[in-house]
N, C-alpha and C positions, 0 to 999 in steps of 0.2 A: 504494500500500500504506500503510495507516494505521499510525502508530507505536503500540506497546502502551502502554496507560495505566499510569502509575505507581501502585503500591499506596499506600493511605493508611497513614501511619505512626501507630501507636497507642502513646502513652506510658503506661507502667504506674507507678502510684503505690505506694510501699511500704505495707504494711498496718500497720507498726509492730511486727509480730511476724515476725522473720526467717524462721522455718521455715514460717509460714503462707504467705509468698510462694511457697515451693516448692510447697505444696499448691494454691495458686491458679493456678500456672503462670506466675509472674513478678510478681504483684502485682495490684492493682485497675486495670483499664483506665480511663484518664482520660476523663471525661465520661460514664461508664457509669451506668446506673440500676440499683441493686442492692437486694436485699431480704435482710435477716438475720432469721431466725426461730428461736425456741426458747422453752422453758419459762421462767417467772420464775426468776431466779437462775442461768441457764445461761451468762451472760457477755456478752449482747448489748450492753448499755450500755458495759461496760468495753472491749470490742473496738472499738466505734465511737469511744470516746474515744481509744484508742491510735492509731487511724488519724488522727484529727483532730489530735492533738497532734504526731504525726510529720510531718504535711504542711502544717499551717497556718502561714502567714507573713503579714506585712503586705501582701505582694503577692498572696498566695493565701489570702484570708480564708475562714473557716468560720462557718456559722450552725447552731446546734443547737437545734431546736424540740422542746419537751416538750409533749405533749398528754395531758391527763388522767392524768398520772403523778404521781410524787412532786414536790414543789416544787423549783424549781431550786436554791435555797440548800441544801436538804437533800441533793440529789444531789451537789452540788459538795463538800459537807463530807466525804462519804465518798470521792469520787473523788480528793480531794487526798491521800489516804493512799497512792496509788500513786506509784511513783518516776517514771513518765513524765509526771505532771502538772506543768505549768509555769504558775504563777500569773501570770507576766509576760505570758503570751499572752492571758489572759482580758480581754475588752473592748478588746483591740487587734487581734490576729489571729483571735481566737475570740469569738463572740458567742452568748449563750444567750437564747432567747426562749420564754416560756411562753404557750401558746395554750389554756389551760384554759377561760377565759371564752368564747372563740369556739366551742370544742368543745361546751361545755355548752348552747349555744343550739340544738344539734341541726341546724344548717344548715351543711353542709359547704362551701357557697360562701363563708361567712364565714371559715372556716378557710383555704380556698384564697386568698382575697383578702388575708388577713393574711400568709400566706407570701409571696405575690407582692410585696406592698408592701415587706416587709423585704428580700427578695432584690433588688428594684430599688433600694432605698436603699443596700445594702452591696456589691452586685455580687460575691457570694461565689463561690468556685470549689469549695467543699465545702458540701453541705447534708445535714443529718441530721434525720429526723423520728422521734421516739420517744414514743409508739408509735402506729402507724397502726391497729393492731388495735382500740384503744379507739374509733377513729372508726367502725369497722364496727358496733360494739356500740351506738353512739349514732345510727346512721342511721335516720331516720324513714321511714314509708311514706306520706307525704303529697304525693308528687310532687316534692319537692325533690331536690337533687343526690344521686345514689347513690355508693357508695364506688368502684365501677368507673369511673364517669365522673370522679370526683375524682382517682383515681390516674392515669388516662389524661391528663387535662388538666395535672396536676402534672408528670408525666413529660415531656410535650411542652414545657411552659414551661421546666423546668430544663435539658432537653437543648438547647433553643434558646439558653439563656444560657451554655452550655458549663460546666456544673457537674457534679461527681461526686457522685452522690446515693445516700443510704442510707435505706431505710425499715425500721424495726425493729418486730417484732410477735411476739405469742405465738400461734402457730398449730400445732395438732397435725398429724401427718403426713398424715392422711386429707384435711384441708382444703387442704393444699399441692397435692395432686393434682387437686383439684376446682375451686379458686378461680381465676377468670380473671385476677386480679391478678398471679399469678406467671408467667403466660405473657408478660406485657409486660416483665418484668424482664430486664436484660442479664445480671445475676449473681444467683444464689440460693444462700445459704449457710445450712445448718441447724446449730444447736447443740443437743445432746441430753445428758441426764443419766440414768444408769442406776444404780439402787440394788440391791445384792445383799447381803443380810445387813447387815453393819456397814460396808460399803465403798460409796463412790459414785464413779462413773467419768463424766467429761465427755468428749464426742467431738464432732467437727465433720465435715461432709461438704459438698463443693461439688456441688450438683445440676446447676448449669450456670453457665457464665461465657463469654459471647461474646467471641471473639477470642483466647482463651487455651486452653491444653491442660492442664487441671487434673489432679492425681493423683486417681484414683478411690478409692472406699471410705471407710471411717470412720477418722479420725485422732484420737489422744488429745490433749486439751488439759488444762491445769491453770491455776488462777487463784492467783497468788502476789502478793507485795508489788510485783513488777514488772509486774503485770497478767496478761494471758493469755499462756501459753506453749504452743506447738504442737509436737507430736512426730509427724512424718510416718511413715507406714509405709515400711519399706525395700523399694523396688521394683526394685532392680537385679537383673535376672535373672542366674543363674549363667553362662549362656552369654555374656553381655556382660561380666561381671566377669572371666571366665577368659581372661586374655590369653596366658598361658604355661603349659605343662605342665612342672612341675619334676621332675627326676630326681635331684636332690641329696639324699643321706641326711644327716640331722642327728641328733645324739645326744640322748637323753632325759636324760643325766646319770647314768643307772644302767647301768653297763657290762654286767652280765649281762642286763638287759632289752633293751639294744641288740642283743645276740647273738640273743636269742629273736625279736626283730622282723625279723631278717634284715639287721642292720647299722644299725638305728636307724629313725626314721620319715622319710618323704619330706617335704621342704619343701612347705608348702601343704596338708598333710594335716590332718584332724580326728581326734584320737585320744580314745577313751573308756576311762577307768579306772573299773571297776565293782567294788564289793565292799561287804561289811557294815561296820557302824560299827567303827572302830578297826583296820581292816585295813591302813591305810597309804596311803590314796588321797592325802591331803594331802601326805605325805612325798614321794610320787612327783611331785606337782605342784611342790613346792619344788625338787626335783632338776632338773626341767625348766627352771624359771626361772633357777636358779643357773647351769646350764650355758649358758643364753643370755647371762648376764652375763659368763661367761668368754670367750665368743665375741664379745663387744661387740654383741650383738643385743638391742635394747630390748624390754621386755616389758610386758604389762598383766595384772594380777591382779584378777579380779573375784570378790568374796566376798559371800556372802549370809547366812552363819551367824555366824562369829566376827567380832568387831570387829577393826579393823586392829592395835591394840597386841597383842591376844591372838594374832593370826595371826603377827605378827612374832616374838613370844616363842616360839611353837611352832616356828617355823623355826629359831630359835637353838638350841632343844633338840636339833635334828637336825644342828647344826653349820654352819648356813648364815646368813650375814649379809645378809638382804634389805634391812635398813635402809641399808646402804652402797650397795646398788644404787639405792635410792630417792634418796639424796643425790646420787649421780652422774648422775641423770637416766636411768638404764637401766631403771627400773621405776616404773610408776604403779599405784597401788592404787585400785580403785573399790569402795567399800563400799555396798551397797544392801540395805536391810532393811524398808522400810515394808510393811505388810500389805495395802495397797490399790494395790500397784505395778501399772503397766501394762507390757506387753511393749514397746511403742514407746519409752517412757521409758528402759527398761533398755538396749535395743539402741542408742538414741541416745547414752547415757552411755558405753557400750562403744566405739562407733564414734568418738566424739569423743576419747576417751583414746587409742585406737589412732592416730588421725591426729595427735594432739598430740606423741606421742613417737616416731612412725614405727615402731611396734612390729612385730617379726618373730615374736614368740611371745605367745600369749594363753592364760591359764588361767581357766576358769570353774569355781569350786569352791564350791558344787556345783550341778548341775542340779536336784537334789532341793530345795535351798534356794531356787532361783529359782522353781520351781513353787509352793512353799509361800508365797512372798512375793507372788505374783500375786493381784490382785483376782479374785474368782470369774468376773467377766464376761470376763476375758482368758484363762482357762485353755483354752477351746476354740480359741483362736488360737495357742497355745503352739508347736505343732509347725511350723506354717506360718511363723511369725515366726523361730523358731530356724533353720529351713531357709534363710531369706533371709539371716540374719546369717552363717551358716557359709559360704554361697555367696559372699557379698561379700568376706569376709575371706580365705578359702582361695584364692579366685580371684585375689587380689592378692598371693599368696605368703606370707600369714601362717599360721603353724602353730598349731593350737589343741589344747589338752589340756583335756578336760572330765572331771570326776569325777561319779559318781552312786552313791547308796547303794542297795544291793540288799536288799530285804526278802523273804526266802524262808526256808523251813524249813532247819534246820541240815544235814539230810542230802539236800538237793536242790540242783541247780545248773542255772540257766537259761542257755542259750547265747546268747539274745537278752535281755540283762539289762534293757533299757529300750526304750520305744517309739521313742526317738531313735536306736537302734542302726543303723537303715538309713541315717542321715545321716552316719555316721562311716566313716573309711577303715581305722582300726586299732582293735581292741578287746582290752583286757587285763582278765582277770578275776582278782580277788584273793579267796581263800577261807580259811576255817579248816578244820582237821581235827584229830581227836584221835588221839594215838599215845602209848603207854606212860604213860598217865595225865596227859598234858600237852596243852594247846590250842596248836596250832602253825599256821603260815600257809604257804600256797603260792599261786603265781600261774601263769597260763598265757595264751598268746596264742591267741585263737580266730578272729581275722580280721586279714588285712592285704590291701592292694590293690597290684597291680603287682609283687609279689615274694613269695617263699616265706618261711615262718616256721617256727620250731621247734614241734614238737608236744609238747614236754616239759612236765611239771608240775615246777616248781622251788620248793623251800623258800626262805624268806627271813626275815630278822629286821629289826626296827626298832631302831637303835642310836643312840648319840650322834653317829655319822657318817652318819646317814641310813638309807636302805634298802639292805641288803646281801643279795644273792642267794647261796644256798647250792647244794647239789647237786641234781641231778635225782632225783626220787623213783622211780627205776627199781627199787628194791628192795622197793617196796610195791605191793600190789594194793588196788583199791577206794578210792583216795584221794578220788575224787569223792563217794563215799557218806559221807565225813567220818569214817568209822570203818574205816581200812584195816588190812590184815594184811600181815606180812612174807611175801615170796614163799617158797614151799616149805613154809610152815607148814600143817599139816593142821587 
């Protein structure tokens, strides 16, 4: 009986972008032959430089070949602006070689010979060619070496020399499917840019990477002073995140509301507070966070409309000191407001804050603000992404309170106040009504899960002590119409 052969161990090199490693399935496989394609300005060169500076050492040299692109000195002048750039590595661990003269000859064999000669001279472990698309554009039809043969021979040479290789190029999606070059690659990463009105969204996708299990789909990236940043889609299914079903009731901080909810909300629930502007949604959210502080349960507050100082000041007007909770480490505030926001970035910021403070309560104030802040390209992914976030957090026992502004006629009342209603466990509606020449407020619970709730409509007021519930409006008819009458009145 023959002994089973041992599997070959593949080392994975970090991309230089931590979250991109998650998307790639652990990093770039060592000695792999990879292609990175995208439009001009999509981040190909920056991404390649990040990988190179993250991995190049005197014992693991890198060679960066530029072909018919911008001069090396010009490229380096701009790349030096990134924080990952280390000048000490240039000409020591990292070598830049310009092949413009060889490429202009139109003979790819000269380009290949120049690359081979430099590789034999330096014995690098990382080789990058930027851009091989320009070689295809210069390929003559006179019987000399074609691009496909060039890439095949180059890949064969570099693999035999045990180098991790990247070819960069500007290829549209339709050519990626048709061009034989891409079938030879071990890894294929695309970078795309989408412009919608005044916002631009950058995304990346791993079309293939041999030996890895990459995350499917499009993932948001941004280019900042630190280089490329990646924001993977949250892929944890609810059934995997849900480890325990909680039966513990926790207080919202509003005593009358707890009674209406059947004793409070269940730990790990997602609760929606819906109402028109000025109805007290934020006051309810502040109560919820302050109650968490009393119970020593850390919280995360995510705001999209008010700035942090204004929000804290508003909380003080209701009699709550959220500043103290922040100083104690019981509350972290995430303020997000750019108008080209991506869902992935937002969810990543929330998840990071939750993990940092080990939050047990999270407030999203408001969902309406989040939708308004999203770039148009991400609005269609809003429900799916929010579904994943809620599933991951509630499955880990985090209780979430979300607010949403309801836009509806004064005398109408929708019992499903927002498309996200189906994602929530508890729904509380806040409304205005007119009585005796005054505009007053009432709230009601229209949905709870795993317990019964009160059917009452209860009046409430916003005071210097927060939200105070009053009597049930049993003496009035037609409250939902917003113009009720006293019972028994003809």
